[in-house]
Wavefront OBJ file of the C-alpha trace (Angstrom):
o trace
v -63.142 74.127 115.330
v -62.429 73.152 118.910
v -64.486 70.371 120.416
v -63.715 68.045 123.336
v -62.533 64.509 122.478
v -65.350 61.993 122.441
v -67.913 64.312 120.858
v -69.394 63.866 117.400
v -67.924 67.160 116.201
v -64.441 66.096 117.342
v -64.786 62.698 115.640
v -65.934 64.325 112.400
v -63.200 66.956 112.297
v -60.288 64.891 113.660
v -61.357 61.461 112.403
v -61.157 60.067 115.928
v -57.445 60.737 116.524
v -56.151 62.907 119.335
v -52.890 64.847 119.265
v -51.375 62.169 121.526
v -52.321 59.446 119.042
v -50.578 61.316 116.219
v -47.472 61.978 118.323
v -47.203 58.346 119.394
v -47.512 57.154 115.813
v -44.837 59.647 114.745
v -42.533 58.383 117.512
v -43.026 54.774 116.408
v -42.204 55.740 112.818
v -38.989 57.431 113.976
v -38.020 54.269 115.863
v -38.764 52.189 112.762
v -36.381 54.378 110.742
v -33.678 54.256 113.415
v -33.810 50.466 113.555
v -33.814 50.225 109.762
v -30.810 52.568 109.522
v -28.674 49.962 111.344
v -29.493 47.180 108.860
v -27.406 46.161 105.859
v -30.308 47.139 103.555
v -29.966 50.765 104.657
v -26.175 50.761 104.178
v -26.317 49.815 100.494
v -25.716 52.326 97.717
v -29.426 52.141 96.874
v -31.213 51.540 100.200
v -33.868 48.827 100.210
v -36.827 47.916 102.380
v -37.251 51.391 103.826
v -39.992 51.396 106.501
v -43.379 52.549 105.308
v -45.571 55.122 106.950
v -47.911 53.719 109.597
v -51.595 53.886 108.681
v -53.712 56.556 110.310
v -57.487 56.044 110.211
v -59.259 58.447 107.924
v -56.176 60.413 106.920
v -54.765 57.840 104.519
v -58.140 56.702 103.200
v -59.297 60.227 102.375
v -56.710 62.061 100.323
v -56.840 65.695 101.311
v -56.276 68.238 98.597
v -54.112 71.294 99.233
v -57.004 73.538 98.245
v -59.255 72.073 100.978
v -60.086 74.798 103.469
v -61.186 74.491 107.090
v -64.933 74.471 107.615
v -66.402 77.871 108.451
v -69.169 78.432 110.972
v -71.599 79.161 108.134
v -70.632 75.883 106.412
v -71.086 73.976 109.668
v -74.502 75.512 110.287
v -75.602 74.752 106.723
v -74.338 71.172 107.000
v -76.189 70.559 110.270
v -79.367 72.285 109.127
v -79.304 74.932 111.849
v -80.985 78.130 110.701
v -79.796 81.384 112.264
v -81.519 84.679 111.503
v -78.778 87.309 111.296
v -80.960 90.147 110.005
v -80.662 93.378 111.957
v -77.375 92.345 113.630
v -74.076 94.011 112.962
l 1 2 3 4 5 6 7 8 9 10 11 12 13 14 15 16 17 18 19 20 21 22 23 24 25 26 27 28 29 30 31 32 33 34 35 36 37 38 39 40 41 42 43 44 45 46 47 48 49 50 51 52 53 54 55 56 57 58 59 60 61 62 63 64 65 66 67 68 69 70 71 72 73 74 75 76 77 78 79 80 81 82 83 84 85 86 87 88 89 90
């Protein structure tokens, strides 16, 4: 579902993060790995102290299951309580 940033629908579906926020966090994680790769810990036979993934609000707290599907329009309408009469329409 497409909604402009700053709206309640966007916050609910994207957990407040924009594409730019995700890309910046990914770039920081890449830099963390590059810096770590130059350390003596990374050069050992069994590397130690590998950088951990940076936390992302909502995504790490709520574990998404592979079987989770995107919300359909009917699901959204039911969740918000909007009633639409579709009788007689094709």
